[in-house]
C-alpha atoms as one frame of an Amber mdcrd trajectory, in Angstrom:
protein
 113.286  92.391 101.428 116.474  91.701 103.274 119.973  92.564 101.921 121.232
  89.081 102.907 119.819  85.717 103.907 121.685  82.630 105.148 120.090  79.203
 105.511 120.803  76.520 108.038 119.305  73.121 108.843 118.630  72.128 112.378
 120.524  69.029 113.465 120.143  66.948 116.641 123.145  68.724 118.202 121.123
  71.985 118.048 118.227  70.688 120.057 117.397  69.997 123.659 115.857  66.720
 124.998 112.400  67.836 123.694 113.657  68.184 120.153 113.427  71.990 119.964
 116.404  74.322 119.242 118.149  75.347 122.409 117.882  79.176 122.792 121.544
  79.970 122.575 121.860  78.253 119.141 119.815  81.035 117.540 122.609  83.347
 118.468 125.123  81.002 116.854 122.993  80.959 113.703 122.982  84.720 113.643
 126.811  84.858 114.151 127.163  82.496 111.185 124.841  84.611 109.178 126.902
  87.773 109.868 130.085  85.877 108.880 128.455  84.780 105.700 127.221  88.380
 105.116 130.922  89.425 105.246 131.855  86.601 102.763 128.983  87.649 100.478
 130.663  91.078 100.329 134.062  89.660  99.524 135.562  89.799 103.015 136.466
  87.203 105.675 137.167  87.330 109.414 140.674  86.140 108.560 141.107  89.200
 106.218 140.116  91.516 109.013 142.363  89.745 111.576 145.237  90.146 109.126
 144.645  93.885 109.237 144.562  93.881 113.043 140.768  94.333 113.112 138.340
  92.335 115.284 134.534  92.654 115.070 132.820  92.011 118.443 129.286  91.996
 119.819 128.835  94.940 122.054 125.114  94.724 122.753 122.340  92.310 121.938
 118.558  92.313 122.296 116.795  89.119 121.254 113.128  88.109 121.250 111.978
  84.523 120.801 108.560  83.943 119.288 108.253  80.290 118.344 110.554  77.285
 118.570 112.451  75.630 115.699 112.544  71.803 115.533 114.859  69.069 114.463
 115.291  68.963 110.661 113.736  72.479 110.078 115.394  74.563 107.498 115.793
  78.114 108.864 116.542  81.384 107.117 118.467  84.142 108.832 118.343  87.673
 107.440 121.117  90.178 108.282 120.713  93.916 107.599 122.683  96.919 108.820
 120.065  99.355 110.139 122.312 101.896 111.986 125.962 102.750 111.980 128.587
 105.113 113.318 132.316 105.431 112.608 133.087 102.189 114.557 129.683 100.562
 115.446 126.926  99.016 113.433 123.544  97.574 114.412 122.369  94.562 112.583
 118.682  93.610 112.504 118.505  89.811 112.254 115.506  87.533 111.893 115.191
  83.769 111.974 112.324  82.361 109.969 110.988  78.943 108.973 108.835  78.908
 105.826 108.163  82.656 106.253 107.174  82.323 109.897 109.131  84.542 112.282
 110.758  82.463 115.024 113.369  84.855 116.555 114.547  88.405 115.966 117.482
  90.346 117.351 119.244  93.700 117.161 123.026  93.172 117.416 125.488  95.946
 117.912 128.916  95.123 116.461 131.943  97.211 117.319 135.167  97.485 115.197
 138.176  97.065 117.452 141.981  97.273 116.987 142.738  93.716 118.018 146.024
  94.318 119.791 144.604  97.066 122.122 140.892  96.132 122.039 140.063  99.731
 121.401 137.403 101.073 118.923 138.692 102.100 115.543 136.988 103.315 112.415
 135.716 100.765 109.905 138.419  99.658 107.485 138.043 101.070 103.920 136.663
  97.729 102.661 133.839  97.788 105.164 132.816 101.424 105.097 130.516 101.189
 102.091 128.622  98.352 103.768 128.051 100.102 107.105 125.152 102.412 106.336
 121.681 101.658 107.604
């Protein structure tokens, strides 16, 4: 069972001419799910920006299995599976009615925003970053 799940509905703007979700939109859904994961834990991107912290994608591996379609309700899970002092790997899966459509491993790095240099997780994030 996942630590966190975020749901989205597929709208016409998410699809190509054939009515299936355009591949890059899965990455947008995963980004939203990670932001909602932060919110679920009482933090926002704005809170982090105010502390001079920026979370950025460093590396991404994604596998597409089946397409999603217009009006589908999708569920995106987000779990921290590995971490270091300034990097965390999220395992994320997009499903529809329990069927796996897409999965990814996303490495997120914690940066000092002004210098764009890696820094340790802020205190509020440290307890969440263990896989």
